[in-house]
C-alpha positions in Angstrom: -0.3 20.3 -15.7 1.5 17.4 -14.0 3.0 17.7 -10.5 6.7 17.5 -10.0 7.4 14.1 -8.4 10.0 15.6 -6.1 7.6 18.3 -4.9 4.9 15.8 -4.0 7.4 13.5 -2.2 8.5 16.4 -0.1 5.0 17.2 1.1 5.0 14.4 3.7 4.6 15.6 7.3 6.4 13.3 9.8 4.5 12.4 13.0 6.9 14.4 15.2 8.1 13.9 18.8 5.8 13.9 21.8 7.0 17.5 22.6 6.3 18.7 19.1 2.8 17.1 19.1 2.0 18.8 22.4 3.2 22.1 21.0 1.0 21.6 18.0 -2.0 20.8 20.2 -1.6 24.0 22.2 -1.2 25.9 19.0 -4.4 24.5 17.5 -6.4 25.8 20.4 -5.1 29.3 19.9 -5.6 29.1 16.1 -9.1 27.7 16.5 -10.1 30.7 18.7 -8.6 33.1 16.2 -10.4 31.4 13.3 -13.8 32.3 14.7 -12.9 36.0 15.1 -10.9 37.2 12.1 -10.6 37.2 8.3 -6.8 37.2 8.6 -4.4 36.3 11.3 -1.0 37.8 11.9 1.5 35.4 13.1 5.0 36.2 14.5 7.4 33.6 13.3 10.7 33.5 15.2 13.9 31.5 14.9 16.4 32.5 17.5 17.0 36.2 17.2 15.4 36.5 13.8 11.6 36.9 13.2 8.9 38.1 10.9 5.2 38.8 11.0 3.1 37.0 8.4 -0.5 37.3 7.5 -2.5 34.1 7.0 -5.8 34.6 5.1 -9.0 32.8 6.4 -9.1 30.3 3.5 -5.8 28.9 4.6 -6.6 28.8 8.3 -8.9 25.8 8.2 -6.4 23.6 6.3 -3.6 24.7 8.6 -5.7 23.9 11.6 -6.6 20.5 10.3 -3.0 19.8 9.5 -1.9 20.8 13.0 -4.6 18.8 14.6 -3.6 15.6 12.7 0.0 16.2 13.6 -0.9 16.8 17.3 -2.7 13.4 17.2 0.4 11.7 15.8 -1.1 11.0 12.4 1.1 11.3 9.4 -0.2 13.6 6.8 0.5 14.3 3.1 -0.4 17.6 1.6 -1.2 17.5 -2.1 -2.6 20.0 -4.6 -6.0 18.9 -5.9 -4.7 19.2 -9.5 -1.8 16.9 -8.9 -1.6 13.9 -11.2 -1.0 10.5 -9.7 0.2 7.2 -11.0 -2.2 4.3 -10.9 -0.3 2.9 -8.0 -0.5 6.1 -6.0 -4.3 6.4 -6.8 -4.8 2.8 -5.8 -3.0 3.4 -2.5 -5.2 6.4 -1.7 -8.3 4.3 -2.3 -6.8 1.3 -0.5 -7.5 -1.0 -3.5 -5.2 -3.0 -5.8 -3.7 -1.4 -8.8 -5.5 -3.8 -11.2 -8.8 -2.9 -9.6 -8.1 0.8 -10.0 -7.2 0.2 -13.7 -10.6 -1.6 -14.1 -12.3 1.5 -12.6 -10.5 3.8 -15.0 -11.3 1.6 -18.0 -15.0 1.5 -17.0 -15.0 5.3 -16.8 -15.7 5.4 -13.0 -12.7 7.7 -12.5 -11.5 10.1 -15.2 -7.8 9.7 -16.3 -5.6 10.5 -19.2 -2.8 8.7 -21.0 0.8 10.0 -21.0 2.3 7.8 -23.6 1.3 4.4 -22.4 0.9 5.4 -18.7 -2.3 6.4 -17.1 -2.5 9.6 -14.9 -5.3 10.3 -12.5 -6.0 13.7 -10.9 -6.0 13.7 -7.2 -9.2 15.6 -7.1 -10.9 12.9 -9.2 -9.7 10.2 -6.8 -11.1 12.3 -3.8 -14.4 12.7 -5.6 -14.7 9.0 -6.3 -13.9 8.2 -2.7 -16.5 10.6 -1.4 -19.1 9.2 -3.8 -18.4 5.6 -2.7 -18.5 6.6 1.0 -21.9 8.3 0.5 -23.2 5.2 -1.3 -21.9 3.0 1.5 -23.5 5.2 4.2 -26.8 5.1 2.3 -26.7 1.3 2.0 -26.0 1.0 5.8 -28.8 3.4 6.6 -31.2 1.4 4.5 -30.0 -1.8 6.1 -30.5 -0.3 9.6 -34.0 0.8 8.6 -34.9 -2.6 7.3 -33.5 -4.3 10.4 -35.7 -2.0 12.6 -38.8 -2.5 10.4 -38.3 -6.3 10.7 -37.8 -5.9 14.4 -34.4 -7.6 14.2 -33.0 -5.4 17.0 
């Protein structure tokens, strides 16, 4: 199932003002303490004289906390469902590689994709999996290099 382009475009979180970031930081501290104690958290949401109490289940608390923390630090964030389908340019941007390089990765079978007419679509989850695998390989290579450097007494 492909993701609606307008839905994905509207999931960007702006960096916010200094005051908004400070409020987010204060809220993260409260939310983090609640996260350790409860399976669900009841939040009172108010806007002027109107308000409501909502329940937030534990599986949503960690992502909300992570989102608020990034916002508090002034980092722009994009929320995206793992099953969202990306264009090759969007996937390349997420991996910080060129689109032609990404296409080569797709053609080699390094990242699964599907064709929609003549256009390739890549699942966000597959891009994330590829990035994690590459980061693990990179860390392993750096660890090996550090071990070799120590064994050869280069430090």
